[in-house]
C-alpha positions in Angstrom: 2.2 -21.2 77.8 -1.5 -22.0 78.4 -4.4 -20.7 76.3 -5.7 -18.9 79.4 -2.4 -17.0 79.8 -2.5 -16.0 76.2 -6.2 -14.9 76.5 -5.4 -12.7 79.5 -2.5 -11.1 77.7 -4.7 -10.6 74.6 -7.3 -8.7 76.7 -4.6 -6.6 78.3 -3.1 -5.2 75.1 -5.7 -5.5 72.3 -9.0 -3.5 72.0 -12.2 -5.0 73.2 -13.9 -4.4 69.8 -11.7 -7.1 68.3 -13.9 -10.1 68.9 -12.7 -13.6 69.7 -14.8 -16.7 68.8 -16.0 -18.9 71.7 -16.2 -18.4 75.5 -12.9 -20.3 75.6 -11.0 -19.0 72.6 -8.6 -21.3 70.8 -5.1 -20.7 69.5 -4.5 -22.5 66.2 -0.9 -23.7 66.1 -0.7 -25.9 63.0 -2.6 -27.0 60.0 -2.5 -29.4 57.1 -5.0 -29.8 54.2 -8.4 -28.7 55.5 -7.6 -29.4 59.2 -6.1 -27.2 62.0 -4.9 -28.1 65.4 -5.1 -25.9 68.5 -2.7 -25.4 71.4 -4.4 -28.1 73.4 -3.8 -30.7 70.6 -7.4 -30.8 69.4 -7.8 -31.1 65.6 -10.7 -29.5 63.7 -12.1 -29.7 60.2 -12.0 -26.1 59.0 -15.2 -24.9 57.2 -14.3 -21.2 57.5 -10.8 -21.0 56.1 -9.7 -17.9 58.1 -12.8 -16.0 56.8 -12.6 -17.5 53.3 -8.9 -16.6 53.0 -7.1 -20.0 53.2 -8.6 -20.9 49.8 -6.3 -23.8 49.2 -6.1 -25.0 52.8 -3.0 -25.3 54.9 0.6 -26.3 54.2 0.2 -26.4 50.4 3.6 -27.5 49.1 3.4 -25.4 45.9 2.7 -22.2 47.8 5.3 -22.9 50.5 8.0 -23.7 47.9 7.2 -20.5 45.9 7.5 -18.4 49.0 10.7 -20.1 50.1 12.3 -19.5 46.7 11.6 -15.8 47.1 12.9 -15.8 50.7 16.1 -17.4 49.6 16.9 -14.5 47.3 17.1 -12.3 50.4 14.5 -9.9 48.9 11.4 -9.6 51.0 10.6 -6.0 50.0 11.8 -3.5 47.5 8.8 -1.2 47.1 6.9 -0.6 43.9 9.4 2.0 42.9 11.4 -0.9 41.4 10.2 -3.5 39.0 8.9 -6.6 40.7 8.8 -9.6 38.4 6.3 -11.6 40.5 4.0 -8.6 40.7 4.0 -8.1 36.9 3.4 -11.8 36.2 0.4 -11.9 38.6 -1.1 -8.7 37.3 -0.9 -10.2 33.7 -2.8 -13.3 34.9 -5.4 -11.4 36.8 -6.0 -8.9 34.0 -6.5 -11.7 31.6 -8.9 -13.5 33.9 -10.9 -10.4 34.9 -13.0 -10.3 31.7 -12.4 -6.5 31.7 -11.0 -5.2 28.4 -7.7 -3.2 28.5 -7.4 -3.9 32.2 -4.9 -2.5 34.7 -4.2 -3.9 38.1 -3.2 -2.1 41.4 -2.2 -4.3 44.3 -3.0 -3.6 48.0 -2.8 -5.5 51.2 -6.5 -6.1 52.1 -10.0 -6.0 50.7 -10.6 -2.8 52.7 -7.7 -1.1 50.9 -8.8 -2.5 47.5 -12.3 -1.1 47.9 -11.0 2.2 49.2 -8.7 2.4 46.1 -11.6 1.5 43.8 -13.8 4.3 45.4 -10.9 6.7 45.0 -10.6 5.9 41.3 -14.4 6.0 40.6 -14.9 9.3 42.4 -11.9 10.9 40.7 -13.1 9.6 37.3 -16.6 11.0 37.7 -15.6 14.0 39.8 -18.3 13.3 42.3 -18.3 11.9 45.9 -21.9 10.5 45.4 -22.1 6.8 45.3 -24.7 4.0 45.4 -24.4 1.1 47.8 -26.6 -1.8 48.9 -28.3 -2.4 52.2 -26.8 -5.3 54.3 -23.4 -4.8 52.6 -19.9 -4.9 53.9 -16.9 -3.3 52.2 -14.3 -2.7 54.9 -13.3 -0.9 58.0 -11.5 2.2 56.7 -13.2 5.6 56.7 -14.6 5.5 53.2 -15.5 1.8 53.0 -17.2 1.9 56.3 -19.4 4.7 54.9 -20.4 2.4 52.1 -21.2 -0.5 54.5 -24.9 -1.1 55.0 -24.7 -3.1 58.2 -25.0 -1.2 61.4 -23.0 -3.8 63.4 -19.9 -3.0 61.3 -20.4 0.8 61.0 -18.2 2.1 63.8 -18.7 5.7 62.9 -21.6 7.8 61.5 -19.1 10.2 59.9 -18.7 9.6 56.2 -16.6 11.3 53.4 -19.1 9.9 50.8 -22.7 10.8 50.0 -24.3 7.4 49.9 -27.7 6.4 48.6 -28.9 2.9 49.4 -30.5 0.2 47.3 -32.5 -2.8 48.4 -30.6 -6.0 49.2 -31.5 -9.5 48.0 -32.7 -10.7 51.4 -35.3 -13.4 50.7 -36.6 -13.7 54.2 -37.4 -10.1 55.4 -36.1 -7.7 52.8 -38.6 -5.3 51.3 -38.5 -7.2 48.0 -38.5 -10.7 49.7 -42.1 -11.5 48.7 -41.3 -11.2 45.0 -40.2 -14.0 42.6 -36.9 -13.5 40.8 -38.2 -11.6 37.7 -40.4 -9.4 39.8 -37.5 -8.8 42.2 -35.2 -7.6 39.4 -38.0 -5.4 38.0 -38.7 -3.8 41.4 -35.0 -3.3 42.1 -34.5 -1.5 38.8 -37.5 0.8 39.6 -36.0 1.4 43.0 -32.7 2.4 41.4 -34.4 4.9 39.1 -36.3 6.4 42.0 -33.2 6.7 44.1 -31.3 8.4 41.3 -34.2 10.8 40.7 -34.8 11.7 44.4 -31.7 11.2 46.5 -28.9 12.3 44.2 -27.8 15.3 42.1 -27.5 13.0 39.1 -23.7 12.9 38.7 -23.2 9.8 40.8 -19.8 8.2 40.7 -20.5 4.5 41.1 -22.5 1.6 42.5 -20.4 -0.7 44.7 -22.0 -4.1 45.3 -21.1 -7.7 46.4 -22.5 -10.5 44.1 -22.9 -12.4 47.3 -22.9 -10.4 50.5 -20.3 -11.8 52.8 -20.6 -10.4 56.3 -24.3 -10.0 55.5 -24.8 -13.7 55.7 -24.2 -14.8 52.1 -27.4 -13.1 50.9 -27.6 -12.7 47.2 -30.0 -11.2 44.7 -31.4 -13.0 41.7 -29.0 -13.7 38.9 -29.2 -10.9 36.3 -29.8 -8.0 38.7 -26.4 -6.5 38.2 -26.9 -6.5 34.4 -30.3 -4.9 34.8 -28.8 -2.2 37.1 -25.9 -1.6 34.7 -28.3 -0.7 31.9 -29.7 2.1 34.1 -26.2 3.1 35.3 -24.9 3.4 31.7 -27.6 5.9 30.9 -25.7 8.4 33.1 -22.2 7.0 32.9 -22.2 5.7 36.4 -19.5 3.1 37.1 -20.1 -0.4 38.5 -17.7 -1.8 41.1 -18.0 -5.5 41.8 -16.7 -6.3 45.3 -15.3 -9.9 44.7 -13.3 -10.0 47.9 -15.2 -13.1 49.1 -17.0 -14.3 45.9 -14.0 -14.4 43.5 -11.7 -17.1 42.3 -14.4 -19.7 41.5 -15.8 -20.0 45.0 -19.4 -19.8 43.8 -18.8 -22.9 41.6 -20.9 -21.5 38.8 -18.4 -18.8 37.6 -14.9 -17.6 38.3 -16.2 -14.2 39.4 -19.5 -13.6 41.1 -20.4 -10.8 38.6 -20.5 -13.3 35.8 -23.9 -14.7 37.0 -25.4 -11.3 36.0 -24.5 -11.0 32.3 -22.5 -7.9 32.9 -18.9 -6.7 33.0 -18.0 -4.2 35.8 -15.8 -1.2 35.3 -13.8 -2.1 38.4 -13.4 -5.3 40.3 -11.8 -5.7 43.7 -10.2 -8.9 45.0 -8.5 -10.1 48.2 -8.6 -13.0 50.7 -8.2 -16.3 48.8 -5.6 -15.1 46.3 -2.9 -14.9 49.0 -4.0 -18.1 50.8 -3.0 -16.3 54.0 -0.5 -13.9 52.7 -1.6 -10.3 52.6 -2.6 -9.7 49.0 -5.5 -7.8 47.4 -6.2 -5.3 44.7 -8.3 -3.6 42.0 -8.5 -4.5 38.4 -10.4 -2.2 36.0 -10.6 -0.4 32.7 -7.4 1.5 32.0 -9.4 4.8 31.5 -10.8 4.5 35.0 -7.7 3.2 36.7 -5.6 6.0 35.2 -7.9 8.7 36.7 -5.9 9.2 39.9 -4.4 12.7 39.5 -1.4 12.4 41.8 1.4 10.0 42.7 0.1 7.0 44.6 1.4 3.6 45.6 1.0 0.9 48.2 4.2 0.4 50.2 3.7 -3.3 50.8 0.9 -4.0 48.2 2.1 -6.6 45.7 5.5 -7.2 47.4 7.7 -10.0 46.1 6.8 -12.5 48.8 3.0 -12.0 48.6 2.9 -12.0 44.8 5.1 -15.1 44.8 2.4 -16.8 46.9 -0.3 -15.3 44.7 1.1 -16.7 41.5 1.4 -20.1 43.1 -2.1 -20.0 44.5 -3.6 -18.9 41.1 -1.6 -21.5 39.2 -2.8 -24.2 41.6 -6.4 -23.1 41.5 -6.5 -23.3 37.7 -4.5 -26.5 37.3 -6.7 -28.3 39.7 -10.0 -26.8 38.4 -11.1 -25.8 42.0 -14.1 -24.0 40.6 -15.5 -27.3 39.4 -14.7 -28.8 42.8 -16.5 -26.0 44.6 -19.6 -26.7 42.5 -19.4 -30.5 43.0 -18.6 -30.6 46.7 -20.7 -27.5 47.5 -23.7 -29.4 46.1 -23.1 -32.2 48.6 -23.2 -29.8 51.5 -26.1 -27.7 50.2 -28.3 -30.7 49.5 -27.5 -32.3 52.8 -28.2 -29.1 54.7 -31.5 -28.5 52.9 -32.6 -32.0 53.8 -31.8 -31.4 57.4 -33.5 -28.0 57.3 -36.7 -29.6 56.3 -36.7 -31.5 59.6 -35.6 -28.6 61.8 -38.0 -25.9 63.2 -35.2 -23.4 63.7 -33.7 -23.4 60.2 -35.3 -20.6 58.1 -33.1 -20.9 55.0 -30.1 -22.6 53.5 -28.5 -20.4 50.9 -25.4 -19.7 48.9 -23.5 -21.0 46.0 -20.6 -23.4 45.6 -18.5 -23.4 48.7 -20.0 -20.2 50.0 -23.0 -21.5 52.1 -25.1 -20.2 55.0 -27.8 -21.4 57.3 -30.1 -18.8 58.9 -31.8 -19.5 62.2 -35.1 -18.1 63.4 -37.6 -18.8 66.2 -39.9 -21.7 65.2 -42.8 -20.7 63.0 -41.6 -17.1 62.6 -39.0 -15.0 60.7 -37.7 -13.5 64.0 -33.9 -13.9 64.1 -32.6 -16.3 66.8 -29.0 -15.5 67.6 -29.2 -17.6 70.7 -29.9 -20.8 68.7 -27.2 -19.8 66.3 -24.7 -19.5 69.1 -25.7 -23.0 70.3 -25.1 -24.5 66.8 -21.8 -22.6 66.5 -20.6 -24.0 69.9 -21.8 -27.5 69.2 -19.9 -27.5 65.9 -16.7 -26.7 67.7 -17.4 -29.5 70.2 -17.9 -31.9 67.3 -14.6 -30.8 65.7 -15.8 -28.4 63.1 -15.0 -24.7 62.7 -17.6 -22.5 61.1 -18.3 -18.8 61.0 -21.1 -16.5 62.2 -22.6 -13.5 60.5 -25.7 -11.9 59.1 -27.3 -8.6 60.0 -28.8 -10.0 63.2 -26.0 -12.5 64.1 -28.2 -15.4 63.3 -26.4 -17.0 60.4 -23.8 -19.8 60.3 -21.4 -19.1 57.5 -19.2 -21.7 55.7 -16.4 -20.9 53.3 -14.2 -24.0 53.4 -11.0 -24.3 51.3 -11.8 -25.0 47.7 -9.8 -28.2 48.0 -12.4 -29.7 50.3 -13.2 -33.4 49.4 -16.6 -35.0 49.2 -15.7 -37.2 52.2 -14.7 -34.1 54.2 -17.9 -32.4 53.2 -20.0 -35.3 54.4 -18.0 -35.4 57.7 -18.6 -31.7 58.3 -22.2 -32.0 57.2 -22.8 -34.8 59.8 -21.3 -32.6 62.6 -23.4 -29.6 61.6 -26.6 -31.6 61.3 -26.0 -33.0 64.8 -25.3 -29.5 66.1 -28.6 -28.2 64.6 -30.4 -31.1 66.2 -28.9 -30.4 69.6 -29.8 -26.7 69.3 -33.4 -27.6 68.3 
C-alpha cells in the first residue's frame, strides 16, 4: 500500500478538520529510541514525540515488557468496578509525587477528559459554574474544556456551559503586559485578577484553570511566581487553582517535576496526561480529597486507568525516576536553547526562543517587526522534515515551531537536531 493510497482513504472517511502535517503526509511505521521511520523507509529524529506524548521515546524495553506481562494474564479490561492492582500502585506513586496533601487520584483516557473532570469537581465543590481562564490557553476539545480554551483556532463552538472570565497571558512579544519586566508583570497580573473578580463575576467563582507553560499557545509562559501571587488573591474568596500539567508535567521543564513548582504554590487540583502513558491512553486528576470527593453522584471512566495502560504508566514513571530524566531535560534542553538563541541572533525572522528544559519554541515574525510570519514558519517546518527532523507547529498565529523531544534525548542527538533546525531557519531566511 502506498502513502498516496492511504491519504486518499484518509480523506474519504475522516473529517477535514483533522489536520495532517505536510503537503505529502507521512505514515510512521516503526520507531526506536528517539527515531521513527516512515512507510517510504525514511528515518527521522523526532523532536515532537507524538505531541509531547512519547516521553521516553520508542520501543522502550521496560515499558514493552510491563505491557506484555499484563497481556499474558489475558486481562486487558475489567472496569473500575473491580480492584485493579496496577491502578492502585500508580495512584499511590502519583499522589506521593503530586505535592498535594491528602491527595486522591482519578484516571481518565486523555488530557481533555482530565481537565473536564477537574472542572466538574471544582464547580461542584464551589457550587458555581463561573471560572477564570487565561488568554492563549488550550485545555481540550470537549464541550466544557473548549469553553475554557483561550485560542480561537481551537474553539470550534461559541456555545459554552461555563461562565468564563479571562486573565492576561504571559506573552512577551505582543501581550498587553509584554512591555513589563517580571516583577511589574506579576504585579499588573494580580491587579488584573482583582479587577476581573470585581467587575466580571458574581464573586463565587469556582476556580482558575491555567497551564504553567501554554502548550498549543506556543510554549508561552508567565514569570515564575505568578501562580503563587494569583493564589493569594484566590484564597481570599476560596477560589480553587487547577494546574493543567498535561504538557509540562513529569520533569519536562527540567527545573521542577511539575510546572506549578516554579511558582511557589500548591494547586488544589492537578491534571496530567500525555507522557505518563508513553503512547498508551492514560491521564487523570490528582487533588485534595475534600475537593475530589465533591462529586455528588456515581461516576467512573470505563477505560480510564485500565490494567494495560496503568501497567505502562507504572513502568514509565519508574523509568523516569530511575534515570533522572528531569535532570537530563535540563542538561540537554540547555544545549538546544543556547544553540537556538545563538542562531536567532543571526536570523532576521526569529523573534524569540523560549521555553524550559525539553519544551522549547521558536517564534517567527517578519523582519524588523512583531508581525507573525506563518509562511516563514511553514518553510522552516518543511525544511526540518527534508533534513530528517520532525518538529511541531503552534502558537496563536501559527508562527511557532514547537519542540518536545523524548526526555531520553542525548546531547549528541540534540546537536544533530539543532544543526538541522539552524539550517532550516537559514534556508527560510
